[in-house]
N, C-alpha and C positions, 0 to 999 in steps of 0.2 A: 193424305199420307206424306206427301212432299212437304207440306207445311209443318208437320210434326218433326220430320227429319231436320228441316231448316231450323226450327226452334231448338231442338236438341243440340245442333251444331253451334248455334249462337250461345247457348248456355255453356257448352264446353269451351268455347272461345273466351267467354267472360271469365270462367274459372282459370283458364290458362293465363289470361292477362293478370289476374290477381296473383297467381302463383309466380309469374314473372316479376311482378312488383315486390313480392316478398323475397324472392331470390336476390333482387338488386339491393334491397335493404340489408340482407344478411351479408352480401358481398362487401358493401360499404363498411359494415361493422367489422368484418374480418380484416379489411384493409386498415382500419383505424387501430385495431388490436395489433396488427403487424407493426405499424408505426410506433405504437407505445412500447412494444417489446424491443424494437430496434433501439429506441431511445434509452430504455433501461439497460440494454446490453452495452451500449456506448458508455453510459455512466459508470457501469461496473468496471469496464475495461480501463477507464480513466482513473478510477479509485485504485484499481489493482496496480496500475503503473505508478501512481503516486506513492502507494504503500511500498512498492519495491524500491523506489528511489529513496524513501525515508529509511528503509532497512539498510540500504547500501551506505547512506550518509552516516547512519549510526555506527555501522561497522568501521568506517573510516575514522570517525571521531574516537571510538573506543580504542582503535589501534594507536592513534596519536596520543591519547591520554596514557595508555599503557607504556608507550615509549618515554613520555615525559616522566612518569613515575619511576621507570627503570633508571633514567638519567639522575633523578633526585636520589634514589637509593645508592647509586654508585658514588655520587658526590658526598653523601653522608658517610659512607664507608671510608672514603679517602680522608674526609675531615676528621673522623674518629681516629684513624691511624696516625695522622699528623699531630693531633692533640696528644695522643699517647706518647709519641716520640718526643714531643716538646716537654711533656712532664718528666720523662726519663732524663732528658738533657738537663732540665732544671735541677732535678734531684742529684745528678752527677756533679753539676757545678757546685751545688750547695755542700755536698760531701767534700769536694776538693777544697772548698774554702772553709770547711769546718763549721758550717751553719746548721747542719742537721742534727 
């Protein structure tokens, strides 16, 4: 009877040893998956920061271009007014001299 109990205890012990080995394997797998997920998260955060920086730079560039366009429009308007005034002056001088 004692021998049977001892044999059963040994079998149970062997099964527990195998189960412990399986648990260790799963633990290592979970740790590896955790490292992979952490690396992916870090990569995503880096890309997110890079994208935010690009959006900010694009907004700054757009603002600068918009300002340059406004300055050019203002310059064209001034040039148009000056050209019109010059034409009026030329016509006035031509009328005064009797050339028109």
